[in-house]
ROTOR-898079 format. One line per field, with one value per atom (N, C-alpha, C): residue number from 1; residue in three letters; atom name; x, y, z. Coordinates in Angstrom, 2 decimals. Atoms other than C-alpha are relative to their C-alpha. Layout:
BEGIN
banu = [NUM;...]
voro = [ALA;...]
nuvex = [CA;...]
xx = [X;...]
yy = [Y;...]
zz = [Z;...]
END
This chain:
BEGIN
banu = [1;1;1;2;2;2;3;3;3;4;4;4;5;5;5;6;6;6;7;7;7;8;8;8;9;9;9;10;10;10;11;11;11;12;12;12;13;13;13;14;14;14;15;15;15;16;16;16;17;17;17;18;18;18;19;19;19;20;20;20;21;21;21;22;22;22;23;23;23;24;24;24;25;25;25;26;26;26;27;27;27;28;28;28;29;29;29;30;30;30;31;31;31;32;32;32;33;33;33;34;34;34;35;35;35;36;36;36;37;37;37;38;38;38;39;39;39;40;40;40;41;41;41;42;42;42;43;43;43;44;44;44;45;45;45;46;46;46;47;47;47;48;48;48;49;49;49;50;50;50;51;51;51;52;52;52;53;53;53;54;54;54;55;55;55;56;56;56;57;57;57;58;58;58;59;59;59;60;60;60;61;61;61;62;62;62;63;63;63;64;64;64;65;65;65;66;66;66;67;67;67;68;68;68;69;69;69;70;70;70;71;71;71;72;72;72;73;73;73;74;74;74;75;75;75;76;76;76;77;77;77;78;78;78;79;79;79;80;80;80;81;81;81;82;82;82;83;83;83;84;84;84;85;85;85;86;86;86;87;87;87;88;88;88;89;89;89]
voro = [MET;MET;MET;LYS;LYS;LYS;MET;MET;MET;LEU;LEU;LEU;PRO;PRO;PRO;VAL;VAL;VAL;GLY;GLY;GLY;MET;MET;MET;VAL;VAL;VAL;LYS;LYS;LYS;GLY;GLY;GLY;LEU;LEU;LEU;PRO;PRO;PRO;ALA;ALA;ALA;PHE;PHE;PHE;ALA;ALA;ALA;LEU;LEU;LEU;LEU;LEU;LEU;SER;SER;SER;ARG;ARG;ARG;TYR;TYR;TYR;LYS;LYS;LYS;GLY;GLY;GLY;LEU;LEU;LEU;SER;SER;SER;GLN;GLN;GLN;PRO;PRO;PRO;VAL;VAL;VAL;LEU;LEU;LEU;ALA;ALA;ALA;ASP;ASP;ASP;SER;SER;SER;LEU;LEU;LEU;GLU;GLU;GLU;VAL;VAL;VAL;ILE;ILE;ILE;GLU;GLU;GLU;GLN;GLN;GLN;PHE;PHE;PHE;TYR;TYR;TYR;ARG;ARG;ARG;GLU;GLU;GLU;LYS;LYS;LYS;LEU;LEU;LEU;GLN;GLN;GLN;LEU;LEU;LEU;LEU;LEU;LEU;ASP;ASP;ASP;VAL;VAL;VAL;SER;SER;SER;LEU;LEU;LEU;LYS;LYS;LYS;ASN;ASN;ASN;LEU;LEU;LEU;ASN;ASN;ASN;LEU;LEU;LEU;LEU;LEU;LEU;GLU;GLU;GLU;ASN;ASN;ASN;SER;SER;SER;ARG;ARG;ARG;GLU;GLU;GLU;ILE;ILE;ILE;ALA;ALA;ALA;PHE;PHE;PHE;LEU;LEU;LEU;CYS;CYS;CYS;ARG;ARG;ARG;GLU;GLU;GLU;VAL;VAL;VAL;THR;THR;THR;ARG;ARG;ARG;THR;THR;THR;LYS;LYS;LYS;LYS;LYS;LYS;ALA;ALA;ALA;LEU;LEU;LEU;GLN;GLN;GLN;ASP;ASP;ASP;ILE;ILE;ILE;PHE;PHE;PHE;ARG;ARG;ARG;LYS;LYS;LYS;LYS;LYS;LYS;LYS;LYS;LYS;TYR;TYR;TYR;ARG;ARG;ARG;ASN;ASN;ASN;THR;THR;THR]
nuvex = [N;CA;C;N;CA;C;N;CA;C;N;CA;C;N;CA;C;N;CA;C;N;CA;C;N;CA;C;N;CA;C;N;CA;C;N;CA;C;N;CA;C;N;CA;C;N;CA;C;N;CA;C;N;CA;C;N;CA;C;N;CA;C;N;CA;C;N;CA;C;N;CA;C;N;CA;C;N;CA;C;N;CA;C;N;CA;C;N;CA;C;N;CA;C;N;CA;C;N;CA;C;N;CA;C;N;CA;C;N;CA;C;N;CA;C;N;CA;C;N;CA;C;N;CA;C;N;CA;C;N;CA;C;N;CA;C;N;CA;C;N;CA;C;N;CA;C;N;CA;C;N;CA;C;N;CA;C;N;CA;C;N;CA;C;N;CA;C;N;CA;C;N;CA;C;N;CA;C;N;CA;C;N;CA;C;N;CA;C;N;CA;C;N;CA;C;N;CA;C;N;CA;C;N;CA;C;N;CA;C;N;CA;C;N;CA;C;N;CA;C;N;CA;C;N;CA;C;N;CA;C;N;CA;C;N;CA;C;N;CA;C;N;CA;C;N;CA;C;N;CA;C;N;CA;C;N;CA;C;N;CA;C;N;CA;C;N;CA;C;N;CA;C;N;CA;C;N;CA;C;N;CA;C;N;CA;C;N;CA;C;N;CA;C;N;CA;C;N;CA;C;N;CA;C;N;CA;C;N;CA;C]
xx = [-1.04;-20.21;0.43;-0.54;-17.94;0.21;-0.14;-18.12;1.23;-1.16;-14.96;-0.40;0.27;-14.93;0.26;-0.10;-15.18;1.45;-1.38;-11.52;0.93;-0.87;-10.24;-0.26;0.08;-9.50;0.85;-0.70;-8.52;0.60;-0.45;-8.14;1.10;-1.05;-5.58;-0.61;0.47;-6.20;0.39;-0.24;-6.38;1.34;-1.26;-3.39;1.20;-1.10;-1.23;0.23;-0.13;-1.96;0.63;-0.49;-1.05;1.34;-1.23;2.08;1.17;-1.12;4.38;-0.04;0.13;3.09;0.16;-0.06;3.83;0.79;-0.84;6.56;-0.57;0.56;4.37;-0.65;0.72;2.46;0.88;-0.90;5.53;0.29;-0.30;6.13;1.49;-1.39;9.31;0.53;-0.62;11.68;1.13;-1.00;13.59;-0.19;0.08;14.37;-0.25;0.21;14.11;-1.24;1.21;10.96;0.34;-0.39;12.86;0.19;-0.20;13.85;-1.34;1.32;10.32;-0.79;0.69;8.92;0.51;-0.57;11.31;-0.45;0.47;10.33;-1.42;1.39;6.63;-0.15;0.05;7.24;0.42;-0.44;9.16;-1.05;1.05;6.41;-1.16;1.06;3.82;0.38;-0.44;5.89;-0.08;0.08;6.13;-1.45;1.42;2.37;-0.57;0.46;1.75;0.41;-0.49;3.89;-0.76;0.72;2.19;-1.43;1.38;-1.28;-0.09;0.03;-0.41;0.06;-0.17;0.37;-1.17;1.11;-2.95;-1.23;1.25;-6.21;-1.16;1.11;-9.47;-0.77;0.78;-11.23;0.75;-0.77;-8.40;0.63;-0.74;-6.80;-0.74;0.78;-9.61;0.41;-0.42;-8.45;1.32;-1.29;-4.91;-0.16;0.23;-6.16;-0.62;0.63;-8.36;1.04;-1.05;-5.42;0.96;-0.94;-3.08;-0.62;0.68;-5.66;-0.07;-0.01;-5.96;1.39;-1.36;-2.17;0.33;-0.21;-2.12;-0.66;0.71;-4.70;0.77;-0.77;-2.69;1.28;-1.26;0.52;-0.20;0.28;-1.00;-0.37;0.34;-2.44;1.27;-1.27;1.01;0.80;-0.70;2.53;-0.65;0.68;-0.11;0.38;-0.41;0.78;1.43;-1.38;4.45;0.04;0.02;3.69;-0.52;0.50;1.67;1.08;-1.06;4.55;1.11;-1.04;7.03;-0.45;0.53;4.78;-0.01;0.05;4.32;1.41;-1.37;8.06;0.63;-0.57;8.87;-0.62;0.64;6.48;0.42]
yy = [-0.42;-5.56;-1.20;1.14;-8.12;0.38;-0.25;-8.31;-0.73;0.61;-8.97;-0.59;0.53;-11.12;1.09;-0.99;-9.21;0.26;-0.15;-9.82;0.53;-0.45;-8.40;1.47;-1.39;-4.84;0.15;-0.18;-3.97;-1.32;1.29;-7.69;-0.63;0.55;-8.22;-0.38;0.34;-10.02;1.10;-1.06;-7.66;-0.18;0.21;-9.30;0.41;-0.42;-8.50;1.50;-1.44;-4.81;0.38;-0.32;-4.92;-0.67;0.74;-7.06;0.91;-0.89;-4.04;0.53;-0.41;-3.29;-1.17;1.23;-6.80;0.18;-0.16;-5.74;0.91;-0.95;-3.17;-0.68;0.63;-5.65;-0.97;0.88;-7.53;0.60;-0.52;-7.23;0.33;-0.38;-5.59;-0.80;0.74;-7.61;0.86;-0.84;-5.34;-0.12;0.14;-5.24;1.32;-1.26;-1.54;0.72;-0.73;0.55;1.15;-1.11;3.41;-0.45;0.54;1.26;-0.34;0.36;-0.06;1.27;-1.27;3.48;0.64;-0.59;4.72;-0.75;0.81;1.82;0.40;-0.32;2.64;1.44;-1.37;6.37;0.05;0.05;5.65;-0.68;0.70;3.26;0.96;-0.99;6.03;1.00;-0.93;8.37;-0.65;0.73;5.72;-0.15;0.13;5.13;1.34;-1.33;8.88;0.34;-0.26;9.20;-0.87;0.91;6.17;0.47;-0.47;7.60;1.26;-1.25;10.96;-0.24;0.29;9.30;-0.76;0.82;7.47;0.83;-0.62;8.43;-0.85;0.74;7.46;-0.83;0.74;6.41;-1.20;1.07;4.24;-0.95;0.79;2.97;-0.17;0.06;2.52;-1.17;1.16;-0.95;0.27;-0.32;0.23;1.03;-1.03;3.27;-0.63;0.67;1.07;-0.82;0.79;-1.26;0.90;-0.90;1.62;0.69;-0.60;3.22;-0.98;1.02;-0.05;-0.12;0.06;-0.15;1.21;-1.21;3.44;-0.19;0.23;2.49;-0.98;0.98;-0.58;0.61;-0.61;1.43;1.00;-0.96;4.21;-0.70;0.77;1.64;-0.57;0.54;0.04;1.11;-1.13;3.47;0.38;-0.30;4.13;-1.02;1.04;0.81;0.25;-0.31;1.78;1.16;-1.16;5.15;-0.39;0.48;3.39;-0.76;0.77;1.00;0.92;-0.94;3.87;0.79;-0.74;5.80;-0.88;0.93;2.74;-0.27;0.30;2.06;1.19;-1.20;5.68;0.34;-0.33;5.76;-0.93]
zz = [-0.91;-27.43;0.85;-0.74;-25.78;1.46;-1.43;-21.99;0.53;-0.64;-20.00;1.35;-1.35;-16.87;1.04;-1.07;-13.61;0.39;-0.43;-12.76;-1.05;1.08;-16.02;-0.34;0.41;-17.01;-1.25;1.28;-20.58;-0.49;0.47;-21.26;0.83;-0.87;-18.49;1.35;-1.35;-15.19;0.98;-0.97;-12.23;0.71;-0.71;-10.53;-0.85;0.87;-13.57;0.11;-0.15;-13.13;1.33;-1.34;-9.43;0.31;-0.29;-9.77;0.31;-0.29;-9.69;1.44;-1.40;-6.16;0.95;-0.78;-4.91;1.30;-1.18;-2.47;1.06;-0.95;-0.75;1.19;-1.09;1.34;0.80;-0.73;2.59;1.38;-1.33;6.34;0.13;-0.24;7.58;1.19;-1.09;9.73;0.56;-0.65;12.09;1.50;-1.45;15.76;0.72;-0.70;16.53;-0.55;0.41;16.45;-0.94;0.86;14.82;-1.44;1.35;11.84;-0.64;0.52;11.44;-0.34;0.25;11.71;-1.29;1.22;9.01;-1.24;1.12;6.74;-0.40;0.29;7.03;-0.50;0.50;6.52;-1.47;1.39;3.30;-0.88;0.74;2.23;-0.29;0.22;2.70;-1.09;1.04;0.55;-1.37;1.26;-2.17;-0.46;0.34;-2.05;-0.46;0.37;-2.24;-1.43;1.36;-5.37;-1.01;0.89;-6.92;-0.24;0.14;-6.26;-0.86;0.76;-7.81;-1.50;1.42;-11.15;-0.61;0.50;-11.50;-0.31;0.42;-13.17;0.50;-0.60;-11.46;-1.02;0.99;-14.66;-0.56;0.61;-15.95;1.01;-0.98;-12.75;1.32;-1.24;-10.24;0.89;-0.81;-9.11;0.70;-0.61;-8.53;1.11;-1.02;-6.62;1.25;-1.15;-4.41;0.76;-0.64;-3.73;0.78;-0.65;-2.91;1.22;-1.15;-0.61;1.17;-1.07;1.32;0.61;-0.51;1.60;0.87;-0.82;2.91;1.36;-1.26;5.53;0.89;-0.77;6.61;0.55;-0.40;6.74;1.12;-1.06;8.81;1.30;-1.21;11.23;0.63;-0.53;11.56;0.67;-0.62;12.28;1.33;-1.26;14.94;1.07;-0.95;16.58;0.49;-0.38;16.55;0.97;-0.89;18.13;1.39;-1.29;20.86;0.76;-0.64;21.55;0.51;-0.43;21.69;1.22;-1.13;24.05;1.25;-1.13;26.27;0.52;-0.39;26.26;0.75;-0.61;27.27;1.34;-1.28;30.25;1.10]
END
C-alpha cells in the first residue's frame, strides 16, 4: 500500500482542494459598519451552503477550513456589534 504525504489527499496537495475558497479569507474594505456587517452575513450564508454540500469522510480538510472561517466571521460580526453598541451609547 502506497502512503501519501501528510499534506496530500487523493494525490492532490491540500492547498489545491482549498483554492476555490481563496476569496473567503480576504478582508473587506468598507467605511460603514452596516456594509461590513452585510458582507460578513453574506459570507456566513455562503459558508453554510458550502458546508451542507460536503461529506465528513471525503472532505474533512475542507470542513475544518470552513469551520475556522465560520469562527473568524462570527468573531468579526461580534466586534462589529460591539462597535455599533459603543457608537450608539
